[in-house]
C-alpha positions, 0 to 999 in steps of 0.5 A: 562508540554508538554511531547514531541514536534516536532523537527521542532517546532518554538523553535527548529528551532531556536536552530538548525539554531543557532547551524548549523551557530555556527559550520559553523563558527568554521569550517571556523576558524578551516580550516583557522587558526587551531583553534577555538576562545574560545569566539566563542564557549562560545557565542554559550552557552550564546546565547542558554541558553539566548534564552531558558530562554526567551522562558521559560519566555514567555511560562511560562514553565521552562522545556525548560530552564532546559533541555538546562542546563542539556544538557550543563552539560552532554556535559561538562562532555562528552568534558572533557572525550574526552579531557583527553582521547586525542580524541579531542584538546581543541577547539573541546572539547569546541565546543562539550560542546557548543552543549550541550544547543542546542541538547535536542530537546525534553522534554522526556529525553530518547529521549534526550539521543538517540539524544546524542548518535546518535550525537556522533556516527555520528560525530565520523564516519563521522569525521573519514571518512573525516579525512581518506580522508584528510590524503589520499589527504596529502599523494598524495601531499607529496608522495615522503616524505610519501613513505620514512616515511612509509618505515622507520615506517615499520621498526620500527614497524615490530614486531607489524606487525608480531604479528598482522599477527600471530593473524590474521592467528590464528583467521582465522583458529579458525574461519574456524574450528568452521565455525563462521561468526566472522572470518570477525572480523579478518580483524580488527587485520590485519588492525590496524597496517596498519592504524596505520603506515599510520596515523604515516607516514602522521603525520611525513611526511606531518604534521610537519612544521618549523616555526618562533617562532614569528608565534607560537600561543597559543595552538600549539603543539611542535613536540619536547621539546624546550630549551629557555635560560635554561628552557625546554618547554615540548611538550604536548597534552595541547600545547603551554601556554600563558607563554610558548609562551612568552618565545618561541618568545625570541627564535631565531632559527625555531622550529618544530610545529605539525599540526592536521587535523581540526576535526571540520567538523565532527561536521558539518557533524554529526549535519546535518546528525542528524537533517535530521534523526531525521525529517525523522525518528522521529517515531524511537525516 
C-alpha cells in the first residue's frame, strides 16, 4: 500500500475537478431557487464512490475505495451534527455529506484529518465573511425597513445590551489592572449583542416574504405557525414537509416565508482555498 500520494496525482485531480463542479452546480441552484436538489448531492456520492471503486479494481489497491467510504461515514456524522445543531439547513448538510468521499486525498489518515479540519475551518470562516457581506447588501437595499426594525430590536434586547456593556467594562478594568493582553477578548463580549441585533434586524426586515401558497415548496421555512382547516402546521427548522405542502396549497390567503442566505458559496470558497493551500504548502501536512 502506498503511504501517501501527491495531491495533484491523476486520481486526486479527478476528485478535485468532480468536487469543484458539483459544488458549483449546488451554488447555482441555491442562488436561483434557495434549495439544492437531493439527487444532485446524492449523485456526487455515487460518482465519487464509483470512481474510487473502478480505480481500486484497476490498480488492485482497495485502500483508495476504503478511504472514500470512511470519509463518507465521517462526513455523514458531521453533516448530521451541523444539521441538528441548526448550523446548516438540510441541503447544506447533504452537500457536506456528499464531500466525504471526495476529501480523503491521502492514504495517511493523520493527513486526512488535517484536511478535514482545515476544510471545516475554511468554509466556516469564508462562509461567515460571505454571509456578512450579503447581509450588509440586504441592509443597504432595505435601509428604511432595516433602520425601523433595528430600533425595535434594540428596545427588545436592551437588557442584553446593558449586561454586555457591564461585563465588557468589568473585563476591561480587570485586564488593565493585571496588565493582560487578554483584554482584547473583551471585544467579543461587546460585539456579540451588536452582531446579534444586526442579524435579527436583517432577518426580520429583509428576509421575510409574503407568498402565494401555490408557490411554497418543500423545505421552505414558515415565519410562524399556519392554520389550515383546523390543522396547525408548525414553523420549525425542518421546513415544510411534503404532506404539509399539500395542506398549505389549499389555503387561499398568502403566508409568510422566511428566506435564508444561501450558504453553499461558503463550501465553494472553502474547497478552493483548501486545494490551493494543500498544493502550495503540502509539506505542512
